[in-house]
N, C-alpha and C positions, 0 to 999 in steps of 0.2 A: 541709886540709879537702877532702873529696871533692866533686866536682860531680855533681849528679843529672842524668842524661840524661833528657830528655823522651821519652816513648813516641810512636811515630808513629801510634798508633791501630790498628795491625795486630793487637795482642793482643786488644783489645776486639772487633774484627771476628771473629776466630777464635772467641772465647768466645761471642759472640752467635750466630754460625752454628752452633756445636756445641750450644748450648742449644736453639736452634730445631729442629735435627734431632732431638734427644732428645724434645722435646715432640711434634713431629709423628709420631715413631715410636710413642710411647705412644698418641696419639690414633688413629693409623691402625690400630694393633693392636686397639684396642677396636672400631673400625668394621668391620674384617675379621672379627673374632670374631662380631660381631652378624650380619654378612652370611652367614657360614657356618652359623649356627644357623637363619636364615631359609631359606637355600637347601637345608638338609638336609630340610626339609618339602616343598619344591617339586621337588627332584631327588634323591630318596633313592637311586637307583641309582648316581649319580656320587659323592655325598657320604657314602655309607656306608663307603667305603674309607678307612681311617685315613691312608694315604699321601697321598691327595688333600687331605684336610683339613690335614695337616701341611705340605704344599707350599704350600697357600693361606695358611696362617697365617704361614709364613716369608717367602715372596716377595711376598705382597700388600702389607704395610706398606712394604716397601722400594721396590716399584714405585710406590706412591702418593707417596712422598717425591720421587722423580724427576719424577713428573707435576706435583706441587705446585710444585716449584722451576722447572720448565719454564714453567708458567702464570705464575708470578711474574716470570720473566725476560721473557716476552712482553709482559706489562703494562708493566713498567718501560721496555722498549724502545719500545713504542708511545707511551708518555707522553713519552719523550725526543724522539722524532721529531716529535710534534705541538708540543712546546714549542720545538723548533728551527725549525719552519716559521712560527711566529707572528712572528718578528723581521723 
């Protein structure tokens, strides 16, 4: 009879991180698209070029994911420091 090895939880972590990235990418793509539509009215000289819009729609959501994870890491780090100083 085969013994079943218990998972270390790493698979769940990778799955959770991947799903979070996919969700944030979709959310950020919608936000960047809305910003491009609004900015097209305020800065028509810049956002009339399709290359600028395409670059914003490609790099915008990716940059937002890095910023969101950076903010999350900063919050977790600050909470761990305050929890460590209470002891």
